[in-house]
N, C-alpha and C positions, 0 to 999 in steps of 0.2 A: 457185293457192298450191303448185304443183307446182316451177313455175318459179322461184318466191321459194325454195325451199326450197335447192333447186340453185344459186341464184345466193350462197346463202351462205354452200355444202358448200365448194366451191374454193378461195375467201378462205382460209376459217379451215384447209381441208385443207394451202394450201401455209405457212399462217401456221407450222401445226404441224409440219412437215414441217423450213421453214428454222429452229424453234428446237432441233429436234433435230439438225441437221446442226450449227450452232457449239456444242450443249451439250455433243454427245459427245466430243469430244477434251479437253474442260474434265474430265470426269465420268472418261475413262482416265486422264488424268495424277493426279488423285487417287486411282483404284482400284489403279493403277500403284507407287502409295507403299503401299499399305498389303500388296501381295501378298509374298509369299516367293520372294527368286529364280527357286527355282526353277517359280515358275508364271511369272515375266516370259519365262523365256528359252524356254521350251516351245512345240512349232511348234503344238501345236492351243488357240488363244484361251484365256481363263482371263477369265469376264465380270465374277465377283462374286470378291474375297478369300475363298478356303474357309477361310484361316487368315489372321487381320489380324495383323502384326505392324509395329512401330512402329520398328525396328532401322534402317530407312533413316532417318528422321528424325532419329533421335540419330549418327548417322553425316554428316548435313549439319548440325549443329547444332556437332557438337564440330570440325567445318570448324576452322583456324586460321584469327582473326581473325572471327568470326564474329557477334559479339557486335559488334566495333566499324562493320564494317560496315551491318548494323544500325540505331544507335546513327547513324551520318550521315546514313544514307537518311531518317529518319525526321526530323532536326533541317532537311535543307536540305529538303523535301517544305515539313515543316506552317509554316516560316519563310517560306518565298518564297509561299505559299496566303496566309496570314495577313498576308504584307507587301500582295501584290495586291489581295487584298480589301479595306482599309483603303483604298489609292490610289484604285481602283476603282469605291468605293461614292461617293467623295466627288466624284471626276471624274464619273461618267455622272450624277450626281443634279445640277450643273453645265451638262452637257449636253444633259437632258431639260427643263431649268427654266427657262434661265438662255442668257440671245440675246446675244453679243458678236460684233465681228471676229474672225475665220478660225476661226469653231466649223468651218464642212464640210470648211474644209483640214486643221482638226483630225482627224475623225471621219472626212476619208478616211485622213490618213498612216496610225491608227490599224488602220484595214481594211488600206491596204498592207503594215504590218507583220507583221499576223495573217497572211497570204497568202504574205509571206516562207519559206521554207526555210530550218530552223536549222541545219538540216547543214552548208551552203556558207560560212555565216558560222564554223565550227569555228576555221579556219585566222587568220583576221583575230580572234576575240577570244581565241585562243591566244594573238597575239602584244601585244594588249590585256595582258590579265591579266600577261607576264611583264615587258613595259616598266616594269609596275605592282609588280615584286617580289611578285607575291602567287600565282604559282606553288606545288601543294600546301597549299592553304586552302580550307576549306569555305564561305570567306564569298565570292567571285567565286561560284563554283557555286550558292551562293542570291542570290545577285542577276540576273545570266542566270534563273536558271530566274524568278527575279520577271517579271524582262522577257518573261520568252518567252511569258508566261501569262495575262499583265498584257491584252492586246488581244482578245482575247478573253473575260476574262470584264467587261473595262469598257463593249465593245459588248453583250455581252448584259444586263448590270446596266442599261444607258440606257433598252433595249429594256421593261423591268421598271418602270424608274421612268417611263418615257414614261403606261405605262398606267395606273400609279394619277392618278385624278381630282384634280386641284387645289384643288377645292371643300373635297373632305378635310381638307386642308393647311389652307385655309385658314378653314373652320370651328371646329377646334383653334385658331388664333390668337386668332379671335375670342372663343371662351371661355376665352383669357387663358393658352392657353400660346404660347411664342416661338418662334420659326423653329425650336430646335435641339429644343428637348422634340417638339414638332411630329412633325419628324421620325421622332422617336427613337420615342415613343410609337405616331402613325399611321401612319405611311410606311414604315418601317422592319420591324416586323409583316407586312405588304404584302410586301415582298421575300424573304421567307421561302424561298419555292421558288427566287427566283433566284440565292440566295446557296447554297443547295444546292446547285444544278447546278452553278454555277462552279464554287465550292470542289471539287468530286467531277471535273468536267473539270480544274483544275488540278494535282489531288493525281495524279491516274492520268497527265499529262503529266509532271510531274517526277518521278514516284518513277521511270516507266520508260524516265527517259531515261537513252541510254550514252554516246552520241560525246563529248560534252564533258567527262565528268568521266572519261572515256579518255585522253584530251584534258589537262587542264588539271590532275590529280594522278595521278604518276608512284606516288609514296609509297603503298604500300595502308593505310596509316593516316588515309588522305585520301579513300579509294575507295566507291562507296557499292553496295550488291545487285545491281542491275544487272551493273557488272566481275566480279563474286564470280559468281555467276551461269554469265554466258559462261566464266569458266575452272575450274568446276565439271569439266567433264567431264573436261577435259585434267589433272586431279590425281587423276580416281576412276579417268579408262578407260572401259568398257563397263558401270560397276555403272549400268546405268536402275534401280535401287529406287533410288540416293540422288540419282541427277539428276530425278528423278519424285519424288523429298519436297525438293529443292530449291525448284524449282518452284512446290511448293506451298506453302511455308513462304511465296514470294516473291508468291505470287496471293493470299494470307489476309486481307492487311492493306486492301487493293482490291475483298475482297470483302465483311468485315463491313463498312466504311466506306461502301458502294453499301445494305445493308441496313437500317445507324443514317441513313443522311442518306435516304432514298426515306421513312421511316416520318415522319424529322421534315419534311421538306417538306411531305406531304402534312397532318399536322398546324397549320406554319406557314401555310398557303393555308387554313384552317379557322377558325383565330383572326385571321388577318388579314381575311376577309370580317367575322367575328364583331364584328370591332370597328368597321369601315368602315361 
């Protein structure tokens, strides 16, 4: 009994330690955003905001073109995720259910694309966009973000589709459903956890992307929040409160999406199990 308790203690203690290590920088960012400047620059750390203030958030929001950056980021990110999910959903179903010549090479090609570092291809992408006369536009940014997250989305959804027994689809078709109806009513609900996880990954990847937008879009009205955040400190100097507030505003959409999709993914898994 003692050995069993000892064996459970160390994994749990290690997990708690790692959670604290990863969460503390996030907490410090959020807490600093609400602290007064005197509490930020003091030699003695202030662990909790004694008199919270929202002035730093007002400074960040009132910065030039803030809402333009917000709109651009949401536009390119949401469109890239939606397009990649639509394409990957159809392609993953074909790869998991159908057998055709070149299927293995197709899968290997997507694995290679997933491993390729996109940063080293930014210059080649720049020449492609420049020759197409589409610099300083959200269209090529959206398309390349979609291509960037498509390999992971497709390969992940393929695993989810392959895990769904064919008998469920065949039973639905025997009951009178067409293949399309069987997919929408039987297969798709079971894919909810996969759709949630891949959309989460795609959103984070596109939302945080920095090098490509910096190279393709030099005009301010076509840039996104990562570029704004990178240049924020150069504008406001050592105003760490405003910098942390800007970082908090940048992180909030990802945190909210994670909380929402986590609940939806569990709900979709339960619904799919009941319908199956």
